[in-house]
N, CA, C and O atoms as a GROMACS GRO file, in nm:
protein
  628
    1MET      N    1  18.535  19.197  -6.379
    1MET     CA    2  18.498  19.295  -6.383
    1MET      C    3  18.392  19.306  -6.215
    1MET      O    4  18.283  19.270  -6.170
    2ARG      N    5  18.462  19.347  -6.192
    2ARG     CA    6  18.321  19.346  -6.022
    2ARG      C    7  18.176  19.457  -6.079
    2ARG      O    8  18.176  19.573  -6.121
    3VAL      N    9  18.076  19.367  -6.059
    3VAL     CA   10  17.945  19.436  -6.015
    3VAL      C   11  17.934  19.512  -5.875
    3VAL      O   12  18.000  19.486  -5.774
    4TRP      N   13  17.853  19.595  -5.887
    4TRP     CA   14  17.889  19.688  -5.723
    4TRP      C   15  17.732  19.688  -5.690
    4TRP      O   16  17.651  19.721  -5.776
    5ARG      N   17  17.698  19.652  -5.573
    5ARG     CA   18  17.581  19.636  -5.539
    5ARG      C   19  17.562  19.746  -5.484
    5ARG      O   20  17.620  19.789  -5.384
    6VAL      N   21  17.429  19.826  -5.583
    6VAL     CA   22  17.399  19.961  -5.543
    6VAL      C   23  17.261  19.975  -5.466
    6VAL      O   24  17.168  19.914  -5.519
    7TYR      N   25  17.236  20.035  -5.366
    7TYR     CA   26  17.088  20.040  -5.339
    7TYR      C   27  17.080  20.181  -5.379
    7TYR      O   28  17.150  20.279  -5.355
    8ILE      N   29  16.957  20.159  -5.455
    8ILE     CA   30  16.873  20.330  -5.439
    8ILE      C   31  16.762  20.304  -5.378
    8ILE      O   32  16.705  20.196  -5.358
    9ASP      N   33  16.731  20.425  -5.345
    9ASP     CA   34  16.620  20.500  -5.276
    9ASP      C   35  16.519  20.549  -5.365
    9ASP      O   36  16.552  20.549  -5.484
   10THR      N   37  16.405  20.590  -5.338
   10THR     CA   38  16.279  20.656  -5.386
   10THR      C   39  16.334  20.771  -5.488
   10THR      O   40  16.298  20.790  -5.604
   11SER      N   41  16.424  20.836  -5.419
   11SER     CA   42  16.481  20.974  -5.516
   11SER      C   43  16.500  20.934  -5.644
   11SER      O   44  16.435  20.979  -5.739
   12VAL      N   45  16.616  20.822  -5.654
   12VAL     CA   46  16.646  20.778  -5.793
   12VAL      C   47  16.540  20.754  -5.894
   12VAL      O   48  16.560  20.785  -6.011
   13ILE      N   49  16.425  20.697  -5.854
   13ILE     CA   50  16.362  20.682  -5.953
   13ILE      C   51  16.283  20.826  -5.979
   13ILE      O   52  16.265  20.848  -6.099
   14GLY      N   53  16.231  20.927  -5.889
   14GLY     CA   54  16.156  21.011  -5.913
   14GLY      C   55  16.276  21.106  -6.003
   14GLY      O   56  16.240  21.178  -6.097
   15GLY      N   57  16.377  21.098  -5.973
   15GLY     CA   58  16.517  21.169  -6.072
   15GLY      C   59  16.462  21.174  -6.203
   15GLY      O   60  16.442  21.283  -6.256
   16LEU      N   61  16.436  21.063  -6.263
   16LEU     CA   62  16.399  20.992  -6.386
   16LEU      C   63  16.280  21.144  -6.422
   16LEU      O   64  16.288  21.172  -6.541
   17PHE      N   65  16.211  21.209  -6.371
   17PHE     CA   66  16.120  21.287  -6.358
   17PHE      C   67  16.179  21.387  -6.334
   17PHE      O   68  16.110  21.471  -6.390
   18ASP      N   69  16.271  21.444  -6.284
   18ASP     CA   70  16.274  21.575  -6.252
   18ASP      C   71  16.413  21.637  -6.342
   18ASP      O   72  16.526  21.589  -6.351
   19GLU      N   73  16.357  21.757  -6.400
   19GLU     CA   74  16.470  21.819  -6.530
   19GLU      C   75  16.599  21.837  -6.429
   19GLU      O   76  16.702  21.794  -6.480
   20GLU      N   77  16.610  21.880  -6.323
   20GLU     CA   78  16.738  21.895  -6.310
   20GLU      C   79  16.841  21.748  -6.295
   20GLU      O   80  16.963  21.751  -6.311
   21PHE      N   81  16.739  21.588  -6.253
   21PHE     CA   82  16.814  21.501  -6.256
   21PHE      C   83  16.802  21.402  -6.336
   21PHE      O   84  16.848  21.288  -6.331
   22MET      N   85  16.727  21.461  -6.420
   22MET     CA   86  16.731  21.355  -6.553
   22MET      C   87  16.806  21.246  -6.587
   22MET      O   88  16.808  21.124  -6.574
   23GLU      N   89  16.882  21.358  -6.649
   23GLU     CA   90  16.998  21.301  -6.778
   23GLU      C   91  17.059  21.218  -6.670
   23GLU      O   92  17.028  21.100  -6.687
   24ASP      N   93  17.159  21.244  -6.531
   24ASP     CA   94  17.239  21.137  -6.448
   24ASP      C   95  17.145  21.022  -6.412
   24ASP      O   96  17.182  20.921  -6.352
   25THR      N   97  17.046  21.040  -6.446
   25THR     CA   98  16.931  20.934  -6.362
   25THR      C   99  16.954  20.859  -6.460
   25THR      O  100  16.992  20.748  -6.424
   26HIS      N  101  16.945  20.878  -6.612
   26HIS     CA  102  16.878  20.769  -6.670
   26HIS      C  103  17.040  20.726  -6.722
   26HIS      O  104  17.045  20.616  -6.778
   27ARG      N  105  17.130  20.777  -6.712
   27ARG     CA  106  17.267  20.717  -6.717
   27ARG      C  107  17.322  20.600  -6.665
   27ARG      O  108  17.365  20.494  -6.709
   28PHE      N  109  17.306  20.657  -6.549
   28PHE     CA  110  17.344  20.550  -6.405
   28PHE      C  111  17.266  20.456  -6.428
   28PHE      O  112  17.318  20.345  -6.440
   29LEU      N  113  17.109  20.466  -6.441
   29LEU     CA  114  17.021  20.309  -6.474
   29LEU      C  115  17.050  20.271  -6.626
   29LEU      O  116  16.992  20.172  -6.669
   30SER      N  117  17.141  20.344  -6.716
   30SER     CA  118  17.218  20.245  -6.810
   30SER      C  119  17.338  20.184  -6.791
   30SER      O  120  17.400  20.094  -6.847
   31LEU      N  121  17.345  20.219  -6.748
   31LEU     CA  122  17.507  20.175  -6.655
   31LEU      C  123  17.476  20.054  -6.595
   31LEU      O  124  17.557  19.961  -6.596
   32ALA      N  125  17.335  20.043  -6.529
   32ALA     CA  126  17.309  19.961  -6.403
   32ALA      C  127  17.276  19.783  -6.521
   32ALA      O  128  17.316  19.668  -6.506
   33ARG      N  129  17.187  19.851  -6.627
   33ARG     CA  130  17.138  19.743  -6.731
   33ARG      C  131  17.239  19.702  -6.814
   33ARG      O  132  17.238  19.600  -6.884
   34GLU      N  133  17.340  19.798  -6.802
   34GLU     CA  134  17.466  19.708  -6.886
   34GLU      C  135  17.542  19.568  -6.790
   34GLU      O  136  17.606  19.464  -6.801
   35GLY      N  137  17.483  19.650  -6.706
   35GLY     CA  138  17.568  19.518  -6.586
   35GLY      C  139  17.672  19.606  -6.511
   35GLY      O  140  17.738  19.534  -6.436
   36SER      N  141  17.703  19.709  -6.506
   36SER     CA  142  17.779  19.730  -6.416
   36SER      C  143  17.781  19.792  -6.269
   36SER      O  144  17.868  19.836  -6.193
   37TYR      N  145  17.646  19.776  -6.266
   37TYR     CA  146  17.592  19.786  -6.127
   37TYR      C  147  17.440  19.642  -6.089
   37TYR      O  148  17.362  19.600  -6.174
   38ARG      N  149  17.442  19.620  -6.008
   38ARG     CA  150  17.328  19.499  -5.952
   38ARG      C  151  17.244  19.657  -5.862
   38ARG      O  152  17.298  19.754  -5.808
   39LEU      N  153  17.149  19.635  -5.876
   39LEU     CA  154  17.027  19.735  -5.802
   39LEU      C  155  16.976  19.676  -5.703
   39LEU      O  156  16.921  19.566  -5.715
   40LEU      N  157  16.986  19.747  -5.579
   40LEU     CA  158  16.931  19.660  -5.474
   40LEU      C  159  16.836  19.774  -5.435
   40LEU      O  160  16.871  19.884  -5.478
   41PHE      N  161  16.699  19.770  -5.346
   41PHE     CA  162  16.596  19.808  -5.305
   41PHE      C  163  16.515  19.745  -5.228
   41PHE      O  164  16.524  19.624  -5.208
   42SER      N  165  16.455  19.796  -5.192
   42SER     CA  166  16.343  19.748  -5.119
   42SER      C  167  16.218  19.753  -5.052
   42SER      O  168  16.200  19.872  -5.030
   43TYR      N  169  16.159  19.713  -5.025
   43TYR     CA  170  16.028  19.724  -5.007
   43TYR      C  171  15.979  19.894  -4.954
   43TYR      O  172  15.877  19.959  -4.976
   44LEU      N  173  16.056  19.913  -4.907
   44LEU     CA  174  16.002  20.016  -4.835
   44LEU      C  175  15.990  20.160  -4.988
   44LEU      O  176  15.922  20.261  -5.005
   45LEU      N  177  16.084  20.097  -5.054
   45LEU     CA  178  16.119  20.188  -5.198
   45LEU      C  179  15.954  20.177  -5.248
   45LEU      O  180  15.882  20.271  -5.283
   46LEU      N  181  15.922  20.048  -5.241
   46LEU     CA  182  15.767  19.998  -5.332
   46LEU      C  183  15.668  20.068  -5.241
   46LEU      O  184  15.582  20.117  -5.314
   47ASP      N  185  15.643  20.091  -5.123
   47ASP     CA  186  15.561  20.138  -5.034
   47ASP      C  187  15.571  20.277  -5.066
   47ASP      O  188  15.457  20.318  -5.083
   48GLU      N  189  15.668  20.381  -5.085
   48GLU     CA  190  15.663  20.533  -5.099
   48GLU      C  191  15.644  20.553  -5.270
   48GLU      O  192  15.638  20.660  -5.331
   49LEU      N  193  15.639  20.466  -5.306
   49LEU     CA  194  15.594  20.457  -5.471
   49LEU      C  195  15.463  20.433  -5.528
   49LEU      O  196  15.403  20.461  -5.632
   50ARG      N  197  15.432  20.338  -5.362
   50ARG     CA  198  15.208  20.348  -5.395
   50ARG      C  199  15.139  20.423  -5.454
   50ARG      O  200  15.059  20.393  -5.543
   51ASN      N  201  15.168  20.565  -5.398
   51ASN     CA  202  15.113  20.675  -5.447
   51ASN      C  203  15.130  20.705  -5.526
   51ASN      O  204  15.025  20.750  -5.571
   52ALA      N  205  15.212  20.718  -5.598
   52ALA     CA  206  15.279  20.796  -5.693
   52ALA      C  207  15.192  20.791  -5.811
   52ALA      O  208  15.086  20.728  -5.812
   53PRO      N  209  15.251  20.879  -5.940
   53PRO     CA  210  15.164  20.828  -6.037
   53PRO      C  211  15.193  20.758  -6.133
   53PRO      O  212  15.314  20.759  -6.155
   54ASP      N  213  15.119  20.681  -6.220
   54ASP     CA  214  15.141  20.548  -6.286
   54ASP      C  215  15.313  20.555  -6.374
   54ASP      O  216  15.402  20.470  -6.374
   55ARG      N  217  15.310  20.665  -6.428
   55ARG     CA  218  15.470  20.678  -6.484
   55ARG      C  219  15.575  20.632  -6.390
   55ARG      O  220  15.642  20.529  -6.395
   56ILE      N  221  15.578  20.740  -6.293
   56ILE     CA  222  15.657  20.660  -6.134
   56ILE      C  223  15.657  20.512  -6.122
   56ILE      O  224  15.753  20.436  -6.117
   57ARG      N  225  15.537  20.489  -6.120
   57ARG     CA  226  15.539  20.356  -6.054
   57ARG      C  227  15.568  20.226  -6.151
   57ARG      O  228  15.609  20.114  -6.121
   58ASN      N  229  15.531  20.285  -6.282
   58ASN     CA  230  15.574  20.143  -6.349
   58ASN      C  231  15.676  20.119  -6.362
   58ASN      O  232  15.701  20.003  -6.392
   59ILE      N  233  15.812  20.234  -6.343
   59ILE     CA  234  15.975  20.209  -6.389
   59ILE      C  235  15.989  20.051  -6.350
   59ILE      O  236  16.023  19.964  -6.430
   60LEU      N  237  15.950  20.025  -6.179
   60LEU     CA  238  16.073  19.912  -6.170
   60LEU      C  239  16.002  19.815  -6.270
   60LEU      O  240  16.081  19.736  -6.321
   61ASP      N  241  15.879  19.802  -6.309
   61ASP     CA  242  15.853  19.691  -6.451
   61ASP      C  243  15.869  19.700  -6.548
   61ASP      O  244  15.827  19.626  -6.636
   62GLU      N  245  15.974  19.851  -6.565
   62GLU     CA  246  16.096  19.793  -6.729
   62GLU      C  247  16.174  19.800  -6.685
   62GLU      O  248  16.247  19.869  -6.756
   63LEU      N  249  16.259  19.753  -6.541
   63LEU     CA  250  16.404  19.694  -6.543
   63LEU      C  251  16.384  19.521  -6.537
   63LEU      O  252  16.277  19.463  -6.520
   64SER      N  253  16.502  19.464  -6.554
   64SER     CA  254  16.520  19.304  -6.562
   64SER      C  255  16.556  19.252  -6.434
   64SER      O  256  16.633  19.299  -6.350
   65PRO      N  257  16.487  19.140  -6.434
   65PRO     CA  258  16.495  19.100  -6.286
   65PRO      C  259  16.656  19.078  -6.279
   65PRO      O  260  16.712  19.074  -6.170
   66GLU      N  261  16.720  19.065  -6.392
   66GLU     CA  262  16.829  18.992  -6.391
   66GLU      C  263  16.931  19.107  -6.329
   66GLU      O  264  17.046  19.089  -6.290
   67ILE      N  265  16.862  19.218  -6.331
   67ILE     CA  266  16.926  19.373  -6.303
   67ILE      C  267  16.929  19.422  -6.130
   67ILE      O  268  17.002  19.506  -6.078
   68TYR      N  269  16.838  19.348  -6.076
   68TYR     CA  270  16.846  19.396  -5.931
   68TYR      C  271  16.789  19.271  -5.807
   68TYR      O  272  16.771  19.155  -5.844
   69GLU      N  273  16.773  19.300  -5.713
   69GLU     CA  274  16.716  19.214  -5.629
   69GLU      C  275  16.652  19.311  -5.473
   69GLU      O  276  16.711  19.406  -5.421
   70MET      N  277  16.558  19.268  -5.442
   70MET     CA  278  16.479  19.274  -5.316
   70MET      C  279  16.532  19.256  -5.202
   70MET      O  280  16.566  19.146  -5.157
   71VAL      N  281  16.545  19.388  -5.133
   71VAL     CA  282  16.607  19.349  -4.981
   71VAL      C  283  16.509  19.352  -4.900
   71VAL      O  284  16.434  19.450  -4.896
   72ALA      N  285  16.493  19.242  -4.819
   72ALA     CA  286  16.381  19.175  -4.759
   72ALA      C  287  16.394  19.288  -4.621
   72ALA      O  288  16.491  19.355  -4.588
   73ALA      N  289  16.263  19.279  -4.561
   73ALA     CA  290  16.242  19.396  -4.403
   73ALA      C  291  16.303  19.283  -4.319
   73ALA      O  292  16.302  19.161  -4.332
   74SER      N  293  16.352  19.359  -4.234
   74SER     CA  294  16.398  19.269  -4.104
   74SER      C  295  16.438  19.396  -3.981
   74SER      O  296  16.454  19.518  -3.978
   75GLN      N  297  16.440  19.289  -3.893
   75GLN     CA  298  16.402  19.294  -3.717
   75GLN      C  299  16.598  19.402  -3.719
   75GLN      O  300  16.630  19.517  -3.686
   76GLU      N  301  16.652  19.319  -3.758
   76GLU     CA  302  16.791  19.372  -3.733
   76GLU      C  303  16.801  19.504  -3.788
   76GLU      O  304  16.851  19.599  -3.728
   77ALA      N  305  16.729  19.512  -3.962
   77ALA     CA  306  16.724  19.643  -4.020
   77ALA      C  307  16.658  19.782  -3.913
   77ALA      O  308  16.712  19.888  -3.881
   78GLU      N  309  16.542  19.734  -3.883
   78GLU     CA  310  16.438  19.813  -3.765
   78GLU      C  311  16.536  19.888  -3.624
   78GLU      O  312  16.536  20.005  -3.588
   79VAL      N  313  16.606  19.786  -3.573
   79VAL     CA  314  16.683  19.819  -3.466
   79VAL      C  315  16.821  19.898  -3.510
   79VAL      O  316  16.856  19.973  -3.419
   80LEU      N  317  16.906  19.903  -3.620
   80LEU     CA  318  16.978  19.951  -3.683
   80LEU      C  319  16.948  20.129  -3.752
   80LEU      O  320  17.028  20.223  -3.757
   81SER      N  321  16.826  20.124  -3.790
   81SER     CA  322  16.756  20.225  -3.848
   81SER      C  323  16.704  20.324  -3.646
   81SER      O  324  16.708  20.447  -3.638
   82GLN      N  325  16.678  20.268  -3.566
   82GLN     CA  326  16.651  20.326  -3.440
   82GLN      C  327  16.774  20.362  -3.418
   82GLN      O  328  16.771  20.482  -3.390
   83LYS      N  329  16.916  20.312  -3.416
   83LYS     CA  330  17.041  20.354  -3.382
   83LYS      C  331  17.079  20.478  -3.434
   83LYS      O  332  17.132  20.568  -3.368
   84TYR      N  333  17.050  20.482  -3.562
   84TYR     CA  334  17.087  20.615  -3.629
   84TYR      C  335  17.018  20.701  -3.529
   84TYR      O  336  17.081  20.780  -3.459
   85LEU      N  337  16.889  20.686  -3.520
   85LEU     CA  338  16.750  20.799  -3.469
   85LEU      C  339  16.853  20.834  -3.354
   85LEU      O  340  16.930  20.928  -3.376
   86GLU      N  341  16.862  20.764  -3.227
   86GLU     CA  342  16.922  20.719  -3.109
   86GLU      C  343  17.049  20.879  -3.077
   86GLU      O  344  17.062  20.972  -2.998
   87ALA      N  345  17.123  20.815  -3.215
   87ALA     CA  346  17.231  20.865  -3.246
   87ALA      C  347  17.250  21.036  -3.294
   87ALA      O  348  17.345  21.109  -3.319
   88GLY      N  349  17.112  21.048  -3.290
   88GLY     CA  350  17.074  21.212  -3.330
   88GLY      C  351  17.164  21.238  -3.526
   88GLY      O  352  17.174  21.348  -3.581
   89VAL      N  353  17.213  21.107  -3.584
   89VAL     CA  354  17.220  21.105  -3.726
   89VAL      C  355  17.072  21.211  -3.816
   89VAL      O  356  17.088  21.298  -3.901
   90LEU      N  357  16.942  21.163  -3.758
   90LEU     CA  358  16.873  21.188  -3.833
   90LEU      C  359  16.760  21.183  -3.686
   90LEU      O  360  16.769  21.104  -3.592
   91THR      N  361  16.634  21.316  -3.709
   91THR     CA  362  16.511  21.268  -3.645
   91THR      C  363  16.411  21.188  -3.659
   91THR      O  364  16.415  21.145  -3.774
   92PRO      N  365  16.317  21.144  -3.599
   92PRO     CA  366  16.255  21.060  -3.563
   92PRO      C  367  16.173  21.102  -3.710
   92PRO      O  368  16.172  21.014  -3.796
   93LYS      N  369  16.107  21.231  -3.742
   93LYS     CA  370  16.069  21.259  -3.856
   93LYS      C  371  16.149  21.211  -4.008
   93LYS      O  372  16.086  21.218  -4.113
   94SER      N  373  16.227  21.185  -4.006
   94SER     CA  374  16.298  21.135  -4.123
   94SER      C  375  16.319  20.970  -4.074
   94SER      O  376  16.423  20.912  -4.105
   95ALA      N  377  16.224  20.907  -4.004
   95ALA     CA  378  16.247  20.741  -4.024
   95ALA      C  379  16.280  20.687  -4.086
   95ALA      O  380  16.373  20.612  -4.059
   96ASP      N  381  16.213  20.694  -4.228
   96ASP     CA  382  16.198  20.618  -4.342
   96ASP      C  383  16.364  20.611  -4.411
   96ASP      O  384  16.419  20.504  -4.438
   97ASP      N  385  16.426  20.745  -4.430
   97ASP     CA  386  16.549  20.754  -4.465
   97ASP      C  387  16.631  20.718  -4.371
   97ASP      O  388  16.734  20.710  -4.437
   98ALA      N  389  16.665  20.686  -4.244
   98ALA     CA  390  16.781  20.611  -4.162
   98ALA      C  391  16.716  20.454  -4.227
   98ALA      O  392  16.785  20.370  -4.285
   99LEU      N  393  16.562  20.441  -4.196
   99LEU     CA  394  16.575  20.302  -4.264
   99LEU      C  395  16.614  20.231  -4.390
   99LEU      O  396  16.624  20.110  -4.408
  100HIS      N  397  16.636  20.338  -4.483
  100HIS     CA  398  16.705  20.308  -4.612
  100HIS      C  399  16.841  20.271  -4.578
  100HIS      O  400  16.894  20.170  -4.624
  101VAL      N  401  16.908  20.362  -4.487
  101VAL     CA  402  17.012  20.339  -4.494
  101VAL      C  403  17.086  20.226  -4.424
  101VAL      O  404  17.203  20.192  -4.434
  102ALA      N  405  16.957  20.162  -4.328
  102ALA     CA  406  17.009  20.052  -4.215
  102ALA      C  407  16.997  19.936  -4.350
  102ALA      O  408  17.090  19.864  -4.387
  103LEU      N  409  16.872  19.939  -4.406
  103LEU     CA  410  16.882  19.837  -4.473
  103LEU      C  411  16.986  19.820  -4.566
  103LEU      O  412  17.044  19.712  -4.555
  104ALA      N  413  17.032  19.904  -4.666
  104ALA     CA  414  17.138  19.873  -4.718
  104ALA      C  415  17.276  19.840  -4.669
  104ALA      O  416  17.379  19.821  -4.734
  105THR      N  417  17.249  19.838  -4.513
  105THR     CA  418  17.347  19.816  -4.452
  105THR      C  419  17.378  19.684  -4.422
  105THR      O  420  17.478  19.614  -4.438
  106VAL      N  421  17.238  19.663  -4.361
  106VAL     CA  422  17.238  19.503  -4.333
  106VAL      C  423  17.238  19.418  -4.478
  106VAL      O  424  17.287  19.305  -4.481
  107ALA      N  425  17.189  19.470  -4.581
  107ALA     CA  426  17.215  19.384  -4.726
  107ALA      C  427  17.354  19.368  -4.749
  107ALA      O  428  17.398  19.294  -4.837
  108ARG      N  429  17.452  19.465  -4.640
  108ARG     CA  430  17.565  19.463  -4.730
  108ARG      C  431  17.624  19.519  -4.877
  108ARG      O  432  17.724  19.492  -4.943
  109ALA      N  433  17.509  19.611  -4.894
  109ALA     CA  434  17.557  19.698  -5.002
  109ALA      C  435  17.731  19.759  -5.008
  109ALA      O  436  17.811  19.765  -4.914
  110ASP      N  437  17.746  19.791  -5.120
  110ASP     CA  438  17.833  19.806  -5.163
  110ASP      C  439  17.851  19.997  -5.114
  110ASP      O  440  17.931  20.054  -5.040
  111VAL      N  441  17.710  20.057  -5.212
  111VAL     CA  442  17.712  20.190  -5.203
  111VAL      C  443  17.588  20.201  -5.241
  111VAL      O  444  17.538  20.126  -5.325
  112ILE      N  445  17.492  20.351  -5.148
  112ILE     CA  446  17.378  20.383  -5.168
  112ILE      C  447  17.376  20.494  -5.201
  112ILE      O  448  17.428  20.592  -5.146
  113VAL      N  449  17.310  20.488  -5.301
  113VAL     CA  450  17.261  20.592  -5.422
  113VAL      C  451  17.157  20.647  -5.432
  113VAL      O  452  17.062  20.570  -5.443
  114SER      N  453  17.121  20.802  -5.432
  114SER     CA  454  17.038  20.862  -5.382
  114SER      C  455  17.070  21.012  -5.413
  114SER      O  456  17.182  21.060  -5.425
  115TRP      N  457  16.912  21.094  -5.429
  115TRP     CA  458  16.918  21.236  -5.434
  115TRP      C  459  16.891  21.296  -5.352
  115TRP      O  460  16.870  21.417  -5.359
  116ASN      N  461  16.881  21.212  -5.229
  116ASN     CA  462  16.787  21.318  -5.088
  116ASN      C  463  16.965  21.356  -5.017
  116ASN      O  464  17.029  21.285  -4.940
  117PHE      N  465  17.010  21.500  -5.081
  117PHE     CA  466  17.130  21.569  -5.005
  117PHE      C  467  17.057  21.592  -4.880
  117PHE      O  468  17.126  21.661  -4.804
  118LYS      N  469  16.953  21.562  -4.834
  118LYS     CA  470  16.936  21.676  -4.707
  118LYS      C  471  16.953  21.550  -4.583
  118LYS      O  472  16.976  21.576  -4.465
  119HIS      N  473  16.938  21.430  -4.632
  119HIS     CA  474  16.887  21.298  -4.545
  119HIS      C  475  16.964  21.197  -4.536
  119HIS      O  476  16.955  21.114  -4.446
  120ILE      N  477  17.050  21.192  -4.634
  120ILE     CA  478  17.144  21.076  -4.728
  120ILE      C  479  17.259  21.129  -4.719
  120ILE      O  480  17.348  21.128  -4.634
  121VAL      N  481  17.238  21.195  -4.865
  121VAL     CA  482  17.359  21.236  -4.917
  121VAL      C  483  17.429  21.330  -4.905
  121VAL      O  484  17.470  21.390  -5.004
  122ASN      N  485  17.463  21.367  -4.777
  122ASN     CA  486  17.486  21.445  -4.694
  122ASN      C  487  17.639  21.392  -4.590
  122ASN      O  488  17.654  21.295  -4.516
  123PHE      N  489  17.749  21.525  -4.633
  123PHE     CA  490  17.872  21.478  -4.555
  123PHE      C  491  17.892  21.482  -4.361
  123PHE      O  492  17.989  21.438  -4.300
  124SER      N  493  17.784  21.540  -4.308
  124SER     CA  494  17.800  21.492  -4.156
  124SER      C  495  17.677  21.366  -4.160
  124SER      O  496  17.694  21.270  -4.085
  125ARG      N  497  17.579  21.368  -4.229
  125ARG     CA  498  17.530  21.286  -4.202
  125ARG      C  499  17.598  21.097  -4.251
  125ARG      O  500  17.580  20.980  -4.217
  126ILE      N  501  17.669  21.165  -4.334
  126ILE     CA  502  17.767  21.020  -4.373
  126ILE      C  503  17.811  20.971  -4.293
  126ILE      O  504  17.793  20.853  -4.261
  127HIS      N  505  17.885  21.056  -4.236
  127HIS     CA  506  17.994  21.021  -4.099
  127HIS      C  507  17.884  20.967  -3.955
  127HIS      O  508  17.899  20.876  -3.874
  128GLY      N  509  17.830  21.017  -3.963
  128GLY     CA  510  17.699  20.965  -3.861
  128GLY      C  511  17.644  20.816  -3.902
  128GLY      O  512  17.643  20.711  -3.839
  129TYR      N  513  17.611  20.842  -3.998
  129TYR     CA  514  17.590  20.662  -4.037
  129TYR      C  515  17.700  20.566  -4.022
  129TYR      O  516  17.679  20.462  -3.959
  130ASN      N  517  17.806  20.589  -4.069
  130ASN     CA  518  17.926  20.518  -4.034
  130ASN      C  519  17.970  20.494  -3.920
  130ASN      O  520  18.006  20.381  -3.887
  131ALA      N  521  17.976  20.615  -3.827
  131ALA     CA  522  18.035  20.582  -3.682
  131ALA      C  523  17.899  20.485  -3.623
  131ALA      O  524  17.939  20.396  -3.549
  132VAL      N  525  17.791  20.487  -3.637
  132VAL     CA  526  17.677  20.405  -3.586
  132VAL      C  527  17.726  20.271  -3.644
  132VAL      O  528  17.759  20.189  -3.558
  133ASN      N  529  17.734  20.243  -3.742
  133ASN     CA  530  17.786  20.167  -3.820
  133ASN      C  531  17.892  20.036  -3.768
  133ASN      O  532  17.868  19.915  -3.763
  134LEU      N  533  18.023  20.114  -3.730
  134LEU     CA  534  18.124  20.080  -3.697
  134LEU      C  535  18.117  20.030  -3.548
  134LEU      O  536  18.198  19.953  -3.495
  135LEU      N  537  18.008  20.086  -3.491
  135LEU     CA  538  17.947  20.102  -3.340
  135LEU      C  539  17.903  19.967  -3.264
  135LEU      O  540  17.923  19.906  -3.159
  136HIS      N  541  17.823  19.961  -3.394
  136HIS     CA  542  17.761  19.799  -3.365
  136HIS      C  543  17.797  19.712  -3.463
  136HIS      O  544  17.701  19.641  -3.495
  137GLY      N  545  17.910  19.686  -3.533
  137GLY     CA  546  17.978  19.584  -3.566
  137GLY      C  547  17.931  19.534  -3.721
  137GLY      O  548  17.914  19.422  -3.770
  138TYR      N  549  17.918  19.685  -3.781
  138TYR     CA  550  17.874  19.690  -3.900
  138TYR      C  551  17.993  19.746  -4.047
  138TYR      O  552  18.110  19.772  -4.019
  139HIS      N  553  17.958  19.754  -4.152
  139HIS     CA  554  18.115  19.810  -4.222
  139HIS      C  555  18.050  19.914  -4.266
  139HIS      O  556  17.930  19.936  -4.249
  140THR      N  557  18.138  19.986  -4.331
  140THR     CA  558  18.110  20.155  -4.349
  140THR      C  559  18.025  20.155  -4.487
  140THR      O  560  18.028  20.050  -4.551
  141LEU      N  561  17.956  20.251  -4.533
  141LEU     CA  562  17.844  20.269  -4.642
  141LEU      C  563  17.925  20.377  -4.721
  141LEU      O  564  17.956  20.480  -4.662
  142GLU      N  565  17.967  20.356  -4.873
  142GLU     CA  566  17.988  20.422  -4.960
  142GLU      C  567  17.862  20.546  -5.003
  142GLU      O  568  17.854  20.520  -5.123
  143ILE      N  569  17.800  20.618  -4.989
  143ILE     CA  570  17.680  20.691  -4.993
  143ILE      C  571  17.727  20.834  -5.132
  143ILE      O  572  17.824  20.910  -5.127
  144HIS      N  573  17.626  20.829  -5.233
  144HIS     CA  574  17.681  20.909  -5.328
  144HIS      C  575  17.535  20.908  -5.443
  144HIS      O  576  17.472  20.808  -5.478
  145SER      N  577  17.512  21.038  -5.479
  145SER     CA  578  17.453  21.043  -5.571
  145SER      C  579  17.450  21.002  -5.746
  145SER      O  580  17.562  21.008  -5.799
  146PRO      N  581  17.354  20.971  -5.823
  146PRO     CA  582  17.395  20.925  -5.967
  146PRO      C  583  17.473  20.967  -6.008
  146PRO      O  584  17.545  20.892  -6.074
  147THR      N  585  17.512  21.110  -5.998
  147THR     CA  586  17.623  21.168  -6.095
  147THR      C  587  17.786  21.111  -6.065
  147THR      O  588  17.875  21.083  -6.146
  148GLU      N  589  17.785  21.108  -5.962
  148GLU     CA  590  17.878  21.079  -5.860
  148GLU      C  591  17.911  20.914  -5.934
  148GLU      O  592  18.033  20.912  -5.949
  149MET      N  593  17.859  20.798  -5.977
  149MET     CA  594  17.835  20.648  -5.993
  149MET      C  595  17.870  20.724  -6.119
  149MET      O  596  17.968  20.651  -6.135
  150LEU      N  597  17.876  20.801  -6.217
  150LEU     CA  598  17.888  20.738  -6.361
  150LEU      C  599  18.061  20.791  -6.365
  150LEU      O  600  18.094  20.832  -6.477
  151SER      N  601  18.137  20.794  -6.292
  151SER     CA  602  18.252  20.793  -6.325
  151SER      C  603  18.326  20.806  -6.457
  151SER      O  604  18.415  20.725  -6.480
  152ASP      N  605  18.295  20.910  -6.554
  152ASP     CA  606  18.314  20.952  -6.687
  152ASP      C  607  18.278  20.799  -6.767
  152ASP      O  608  18.356  20.758  -6.853
  153GLU      N  609  18.170  20.731  -6.735
  153GLU     CA  610  18.082  20.664  -6.808
  153GLU      C  611  18.144  20.525  -6.782
  153GLU      O  612  18.145  20.441  -6.872
  154ASN      N  613  18.202  20.494  -6.642
  154ASN     CA  614  18.223  20.418  -6.641
  154ASN      C  615  18.348  20.312  -6.578
  154ASN      O  616  18.366  20.191  -6.588
  155GLU      N  617  18.405  20.393  -6.525
  155GLU     CA  618  18.536  20.358  -6.463
  155GLU      C  619  18.559  20.246  -6.368
  155GLU      O  620  18.656  20.170  -6.361
  156ASN      N  621  18.410  20.254  -6.271
  156ASN     CA  622  18.363  20.151  -6.200
  156ASN      C  623  18.435  20.205  -6.058
  156ASN      O  624  18.521  20.133  -6.005
  157LEU      N  625  18.404  20.313  -6.008
  157LEU     CA  626  18.505  20.387  -5.906
  157LEU      C  627  18.631  20.381  -5.902
  157LEU      O  628  18.693  20.444  -5.816
   0.00000   0.00000   0.00000
């Protein structure tokens, strides 16, 4: 069985404490714990969590190191995120969201999972990210919410 490499952004961690997203976020992370997904996250997620309440910050400590990997910062990802901004996929005000997508792209994630429907899980933005990726020699990315990853409790896409 293929294990999907799934980049998560900060909204997924926040979803554990949001009534609207809580149940599906827990189910998604349970699938990761069972080995269906290998979670990828970056220093950017850690930076964004730095000022969060303890209960949110400590979530990553509850994840077994066997189910995740850290995505390293890189000049390549910085340049790619700038390309998204130059193409108008996002404005500079949302540069961190562009960087999340670039980090996932450079790390060769299979999927990005996010609850950020404005800047990441958004039809026109997904097309924009993938157009820039193709133009610059990168692969296209699947971008979904945790709910979409449940796939009837794991038919694995």
